[in-house]
ROSE-4610 file (N, C-alpha, C; in Angstrom, 1 decimal, always signed):
// ROSE-4610
residu = [M/M/M/R/R/R/R/R/R/Q/Q/Q/D/D/D/L/L/L/E/E/E/A/A/A/M/M/M/D/D/D/F/F/F/E/E/E/E/E/E/L/L/L/W/W/W/L/L/L/L/L/L/H/H/H/E/E/E/E/E/E/L/L/L/T/T/T/K/K/K/I/I/I/L/L/L/A/A/A/E/E/E/K/K/K/I/I/I/T/T/T/A/A/A/E/E/E/K/K/K/R/R/R/E/E/E/L/L/L/E/E/E/K/K/K/R/R/R/L/L/L/A/A/A/Q/Q/Q/L/L/L/N/N/N/Q/Q/Q/S/S/S/D/D/D/Q/Q/Q/F/F/F/S/S/S/E/E/E/T/T/T/E/E/E/G/G/G/G/G/G/A/A/A/A/A/A/Q/Q/Q/T/T/T/G/G/G/T/T/T/S/S/S/Q/Q/Q/P/P/P/P/P/P/A/A/A/R/R/R/R/R/R/R/R/R/Y/Y/Y/P/P/P/K/K/K/V/V/V/M/M/M/P/P/P/K/K/K/Y/Y/Y/C/C/C/N/N/N/P/P/P/L/L/L/Q/Q/Q/P/P/P/T/T/T/E/E/E/T/T/T/W/W/W/S/S/S/G/G/G/R/R/R/G/G/G/K/K/K/Q/Q/Q/P/P/P/R/R/R/W/W/W/L/L/L/V/V/V/A/A/A/A/A/A/L/L/L/Q/Q/Q/S/S/S/G/G/G/H/H/H/T/T/T/L/L/L/E/E/E/E/E/E/F/F/F/R/R/R/I/I/I/P/P/P/E/E/E/N/N/N/G/G/G/E/E/E/P/P/P/T/T/T/D/D/D/R/R/R/S/S/S/A/A/A/G/G/G/G/G/G/R/R/R/E/E/E/H/H/H/S/S/S]
num = [1/1/1/2/2/2/3/3/3/4/4/4/5/5/5/6/6/6/7/7/7/8/8/8/9/9/9/10/10/10/11/11/11/12/12/12/13/13/13/14/14/14/15/15/15/16/16/16/17/17/17/18/18/18/19/19/19/20/20/20/21/21/21/22/22/22/23/23/23/24/24/24/25/25/25/26/26/26/27/27/27/28/28/28/29/29/29/30/30/30/31/31/31/32/32/32/33/33/33/34/34/34/35/35/35/36/36/36/37/37/37/38/38/38/39/39/39/40/40/40/41/41/41/42/42/42/43/43/43/44/44/44/45/45/45/46/46/46/47/47/47/48/48/48/49/49/49/50/50/50/51/51/51/52/52/52/53/53/53/54/54/54/55/55/55/56/56/56/57/57/57/58/58/58/59/59/59/60/60/60/61/61/61/62/62/62/63/63/63/64/64/64/65/65/65/66/66/66/67/67/67/68/68/68/69/69/69/70/70/70/71/71/71/72/72/72/73/73/73/74/74/74/75/75/75/76/76/76/77/77/77/78/78/78/79/79/79/80/80/80/81/81/81/82/82/82/83/83/83/84/84/84/85/85/85/86/86/86/87/87/87/88/88/88/89/89/89/90/90/90/91/91/91/92/92/92/93/93/93/94/94/94/95/95/95/96/96/96/97/97/97/98/98/98/99/99/99/100/100/100/101/101/101/102/102/102/103/103/103/104/104/104/105/105/105/106/106/106/107/107/107/108/108/108/109/109/109/110/110/110/111/111/111/112/112/112/113/113/113/114/114/114/115/115/115/116/116/116/117/117/117/118/118/118/119/119/119/120/120/120/121/121/121/122/122/122/123/123/123/124/124/124/125/125/125/126/126/126/127/127/127/128/128/128/129/129/129]
x = [+49.1/+48.8/+49.8/+50.1/+51.1/+50.3/+51.0/+50.4/+49.8/+50.5/+50.1/+48.7/+48.6/+47.3/+46.2/+46.4/+45.4/+45.0/+46.0/+45.8/+45.0/+45.2/+44.5/+43.0/+42.7/+41.3/+40.4/+39.1/+38.2/+37.6/+36.8/+36.3/+35.5/+34.6/+33.7/+34.5/+35.5/+36.4/+37.1/+37.7/+38.4/+37.4/+36.2/+35.3/+34.9/+34.7/+34.4/+35.6/+36.8/+38.0/+38.1/+37.8/+37.8/+36.8/+35.6/+34.6/+35.0/+35.6/+36.1/+37.2/+38.1/+39.2/+38.7/+37.7/+37.1/+36.5/+35.8/+35.1/+36.2/+37.2/+38.3/+39.0/+39.3/+39.9/+39.0/+37.8/+36.8/+36.8/+36.8/+36.8/+38.1/+39.2/+40.5/+40.6/+40.1/+40.1/+39.3/+38.1/+37.2/+37.9/+38.5/+39.2/+40.3/+41.1/+42.2/+41.7/+40.6/+40.1/+39.6/+38.9/+38.5/+39.7/+40.8/+42.0/+42.6/+42.7/+43.2/+42.4/+41.0/+40.1/+40.3/+40.5/+40.6/+41.9/+43.0/+44.3/+44.2/+43.5/+43.3/+42.5/+41.5/+40.7/+41.6/+42.4/+43.4/+44.3/+44.8/+45.7/+45.0/+43.8/+43.0/+42.7/+42.4/+42.2/+43.5/+44.6/+45.9/+46.2/+45.9/+46.1/+45.2/+43.9/+43.0/+43.5/+44.0/+44.4/+45.6/+46.6/+47.8/+47.4/+46.4/+45.9/+45.3/+44.4/+43.8/+44.8/+45.8/+46.9/+47.6/+47.8/+48.6/+47.8/+46.5/+45.7/+44.8/+44.8/+43.9/+42.5/+41.6/+40.1/+39.5/+38.7/+38.0/+36.7/+36.4/+35.2/+34.2/+34.6/+33.8/+34.0/+34.6/+34.9/+36.4/+36.8/+38.2/+38.8/+39.7/+40.3/+41.8/+42.4/+43.8/+44.6/+45.8/+46.6/+46.9/+47.0/+47.3/+48.7/+48.8/+50.0/+51.1/+52.3/+53.4/+53.5/+53.7/+53.8/+55.3/+55.4/+56.7/+56.9/+58.1/+58.2/+58.0/+57.5/+57.2/+58.5/+58.5/+59.7/+59.5/+60.4/+60.2/+60.5/+59.8/+60.1/+61.5/+62.1/+63.5/+63.5/+62.4/+62.3/+61.0/+61.0/+59.8/+59.6/+58.4/+58.1/+58.0/+58.9/+58.9/+57.7/+57.1/+55.9/+54.6/+54.7/+53.5/+54.2/+54.5/+55.2/+54.6/+53.3/+52.6/+53.0/+53.5/+53.9/+55.3/+55.5/+56.8/+57.0/+58.3/+58.7/+59.7/+59.6/+60.6/+61.9/+61.9/+63.1/+62.9/+61.8/+61.5/+60.4/+60.4/+59.4/+59.5/+58.4/+58.3/+58.4/+59.1/+59.2/+57.9/+57.5/+56.2/+56.3/+55.2/+55.1/+55.8/+55.6/+56.2/+57.7/+58.3/+59.7/+60.2/+59.5/+59.9/+60.0/+58.9/+58.8/+60.0/+60.3/+61.3/+62.7/+62.9/+64.2/+64.3/+63.3/+63.3/+63.6/+63.2/+63.4/+64.8/+65.6/+67.0/+67.4/+66.4/+66.7/+67.4/+68.1/+68.8/+68.0/+68.1/+67.4/+67.8/+69.1/+69.5/+68.8/+68.3/+67.6/+66.3/+65.8/+64.5/+64.7/+65.9/+66.1/+65.7/+65.0/+64.6/+65.8/+66.3/+67.5/+67.2/+68.1/+68.0/+68.5/+68.2/+68.6/+70.1/+70.6/+72.0/+72.5/+71.7/+72.2/+71.8/+72.5/+72.1/+70.9/+69.9/+68.7/+68.8/+69.8/+69.9/+70.5/+69.6/+70.0/+70.7/+70.5/+71.0/+72.5/+73.1/+74.5/+75.4/+74.7/+75.5/+75.6/+74.7/+74.7/+75.6/+76.2/+77.0/+78.3/+78.7/+80.0/+81.1/+82.2/+83.4/+84.4/+85.1/+86.1/+87.4]
y = [+27.1/+25.7/+25.1/+23.9/+23.2/+22.6/+22.3/+21.6/+20.2/+19.5/+18.2/+18.3/+19.3/+19.5/+19.7/+20.5/+20.8/+19.5/+18.7/+17.5/+16.5/+16.5/+15.6/+15.9/+17.1/+17.6/+17.0/+16.7/+16.2/+17.4/+17.1/+18.1/+19.2/+18.8/+19.7/+20.7/+20.2/+21.1/+22.1/+21.6/+22.5/+23.6/+23.1/+24.1/+25.2/+24.8/+25.8/+26.7/+26.2/+27.0/+28.0/+27.5/+28.4/+29.5/+29.2/+30.3/+31.3/+30.8/+31.7/+32.6/+32.0/+32.8/+33.8/+33.5/+34.4/+35.6/+35.3/+36.3/+37.3/+36.7/+37.5/+38.4/+37.8/+38.6/+39.7/+39.4/+40.5/+41.6/+41.3/+42.4/+43.2/+42.5/+43.2/+44.1/+43.6/+44.3/+45.6/+45.5/+46.6/+47.6/+47.2/+48.1/+48.8/+48.1/+48.7/+49.7/+49.4/+50.3/+51.6/+51.5/+52.7/+53.5/+52.9/+53.6/+54.3/+53.7/+54.3/+55.5/+55.3/+56.4/+57.6/+57.3/+58.4/+59.2/+58.4/+59.1/+59.9/+59.3/+60.1/+61.4/+61.3/+62.5/+63.5/+63.1/+64.0/+64.7/+63.9/+64.4/+65.4/+65.1/+66.0/+67.3/+67.3/+68.5/+69.3/+68.7/+69.5/+70.1/+69.4/+69.9/+71.1/+71.1/+72.2/+73.3/+73.0/+74.1/+74.8/+74.1/+74.7/+75.5/+75.1/+75.9/+77.2/+77.2/+78.4/+79.3/+78.7/+79.5/+80.3/+79.7/+80.3/+81.4/+81.6/+82.6/+82.0/+80.8/+80.2/+80.2/+80.6/+80.6/+79.2/+78.9/+77.6/+77.8/+77.0/+77.1/+76.0/+75.0/+73.9/+72.7/+72.9/+71.8/+71.6/+70.3/+70.0/+70.3/+71.2/+71.6/+71.2/+70.8/+70.5/+71.7/+71.6/+72.8/+73.5/+74.8/+75.6/+75.3/+75.3/+75.0/+76.0/+75.6/+76.6/+77.4/+78.7/+79.6/+79.5/+79.3/+79.3/+80.6/+81.0/+82.2/+81.9/+82.9/+82.7/+82.4/+81.4/+81.1/+81.4/+82.1/+82.5/+81.3/+81.2/+80.1/+80.2/+79.1/+79.0/+78.4/+77.6/+76.9/+77.2/+77.3/+77.6/+76.7/+76.3/+75.5/+76.4/+76.3/+77.2/+77.1/+75.9/+75.7/+76.3/+76.4/+77.0/+77.8/+79.1/+79.9/+80.1/+79.8/+80.0/+78.8/+77.7/+76.6/+76.8/+76.9/+77.2/+76.2/+76.1/+75.3/+76.0/+76.0/+76.7/+75.9/+74.6/+73.8/+73.0/+73.2/+72.5/+71.5/+70.4/+69.4/+68.6/+67.9/+67.0/+67.8/+67.3/+67.9/+67.8/+68.9/+68.8/+67.9/+67.4/+66.4/+66.9/+68.2/+68.7/+68.7/+68.9/+68.9/+67.4/+66.5/+65.1/+64.6/+64.9/+64.5/+65.0/+66.3/+66.9/+66.3/+66.1/+65.5/+64.1/+63.3/+62.0/+62.0/+63.1/+63.1/+63.7/+63.9/+64.3/+65.7/+66.5/+67.9/+67.9/+69.0/+69.2/+70.2/+70.1/+71.0/+72.5/+72.7/+74.1/+74.8/+74.0/+74.6/+75.3/+74.9/+75.5/+76.5/+76.9/+77.8/+79.2/+79.9/+81.3/+82.2/+83.0/+83.8/+84.8/+84.9/+85.8/+87.2/+88.3/+89.6/+89.6/+90.1/+90.2/+89.1/+88.0/+86.9/+87.1/+86.7/+86.8/+86.0/+86.6/+85.9/+85.1/+85.2/+84.5/+83.1/+82.1/+80.7/+80.1/+80.7/+80.0/+80.3/+81.1/+81.4/+80.3/+79.3/+78.2/+78.3/+79.1/+79.1/+80.2/+80.0/+81.0/+81.3/+82.5/+82.9/+82.3/+81.9/+81.4/+82.5/+82.7/+83.7/+83.2]
z = [+131.5/+131.2/+130.2/+130.5/+129.6/+128.5/+127.4/+126.2/+126.6/+127.5/+127.9/+128.6/+129.5/+130.2/+129.2/+128.2/+127.2/+126.4/+126.1/+125.3/+126.1/+127.4/+128.3/+128.5/+128.2/+128.4/+127.3/+127.7/+126.6/+125.9/+124.8/+123.9/+124.7/+125.5/+126.3/+127.1/+127.8/+128.7/+127.8/+126.7/+125.7/+125.2/+124.8/+124.3/+125.3/+126.6/+127.6/+127.8/+127.8/+127.9/+126.8/+125.6/+124.4/+124.6/+125.0/+125.2/+126.3/+127.3/+128.4/+127.9/+127.1/+126.6/+125.6/+124.8/+123.8/+124.6/+125.6/+126.4/+127.0/+127.6/+128.3/+127.2/+126.0/+125.0/+124.5/+124.3/+123.9/+124.9/+126.2/+127.2/+127.1/+127.0/+126.9/+125.7/+124.6/+123.3/+123.5/+124.1/+124.3/+125.2/+126.2/+127.2/+126.5/+125.7/+125.0/+124.0/+123.3/+122.3/+123.0/+124.1/+124.9/+125.3/+125.7/+126.2/+125.0/+123.8/+122.7/+122.2/+122.2/+121.8/+122.8/+124.1/+125.0/+124.7/+124.5/+124.2/+122.9/+121.9/+120.6/+120.8/+121.7/+122.0/+122.7/+123.6/+124.2/+123.2/+122.3/+121.3/+120.4/+120.0/+119.2/+119.9/+121.2/+122.0/+122.0/+122.2/+122.3/+121.0/+119.9/+118.5/+118.3/+118.7/+118.6/+119.4/+120.6/+121.5/+120.9/+120.3/+119.8/+118.5/+117.8/+116.6/+117.1/+118.1/+118.6/+119.3/+119.9/+120.5/+119.5/+118.3/+117.2/+116.5/+116.9/+116.2/+115.1/+114.9/+113.9/+114.4/+113.5/+113.9/+113.8/+114.8/+114.8/+114.1/+113.1/+112.4/+112.7/+113.5/+113.9/+113.0/+111.8/+110.9/+111.0/+110.9/+110.9/+109.5/+109.4/+108.2/+108.2/+107.1/+107.1/+107.4/+107.9/+108.2/+106.9/+107.0/+105.8/+105.3/+103.9/+103.3/+103.5/+103.6/+103.8/+102.5/+102.7/+101.5/+101.0/+99.7/+99.1/+98.2/+98.1/+97.2/+95.7/+95.0/+93.6/+92.9/+92.0/+91.3/+89.8/+89.2/+87.8/+86.9/+85.8/+84.9/+84.3/+84.1/+83.5/+82.1/+81.8/+80.5/+79.9/+78.5/+77.8/+76.6/+76.3/+75.1/+73.9/+73.0/+71.8/+71.0/+70.9/+70.1/+70.8/+72.1/+72.9/+74.0/+73.8/+74.7/+76.1/+76.2/+77.5/+78.4/+77.8/+78.6/+79.1/+80.4/+81.0/+82.1/+82.6/+83.7/+84.5/+85.8/+86.7/+86.9/+86.5/+86.8/+88.1/+88.8/+90.0/+89.8/+90.5/+90.5/+89.2/+88.9/+87.8/+86.5/+85.5/+84.2/+83.5/+82.8/+82.1/+80.9/+80.4/+79.3/+78.1/+77.7/+76.5/+76.6/+77.7/+77.9/+77.9/+78.5/+78.5/+77.1/+76.3/+74.9/+74.1/+74.3/+73.5/+73.9/+75.2/+75.6/+75.0/+75.0/+74.4/+72.9/+72.3/+70.8/+70.5/+71.4/+71.2/+71.5/+71.9/+72.3/+73.7/+74.0/+75.3/+76.1/+77.4/+78.3/+78.0/+77.7/+77.4/+76.3/+75.3/+74.2/+74.6/+75.7/+76.2/+77.2/+77.6/+78.7/+78.2/+79.1/+78.9/+79.2/+78.3/+78.6/+79.8/+80.7/+81.8/+81.3/+82.0/+81.6/+81.4/+80.2/+79.9/+79.1/+79.0/+78.1/+76.7/+75.7/+74.3/+74.1/+73.3/+73.0/+71.7/+70.9/+69.7/+69.9/+69.8/+70.1/+68.9/+67.7/+66.5/+66.4/+67.2/+67.2/+67.8/+68.3/+68.9/+70.4/+71.0/+72.4/+73.0/+74.1/+74.8/+74.1/+74.2/+73.6/+74.4/+73.7/+74.4/+74.5/+75.7/+75.8/+75.8]
């Protein structure tokens, strides 16, 4: 329909057209929703199938997939005021380290010496050859 045709219609005709369009749209939305739900159900079935194929046990409840296992990383930095607080150098820096760095300390001051490295930090750090 052209715009001129719509403008030529009186209020009652436009209102009936509006109701008819609303009904048709509601039916199409419902059909589209059913189709999407059917596709989602198929995807969920294929996900469950691939989990059981891989040897995962089905418990009846939907559980998130198991997290990937990462190797244990040894700490590289230690809080001298609280030696149990360590950081591996990965991820977000801990609060104690952020505060120390903001107050003028360097990251190297908190490094845990590896085997073979000198443990005396007051000597000025690493030896120069």
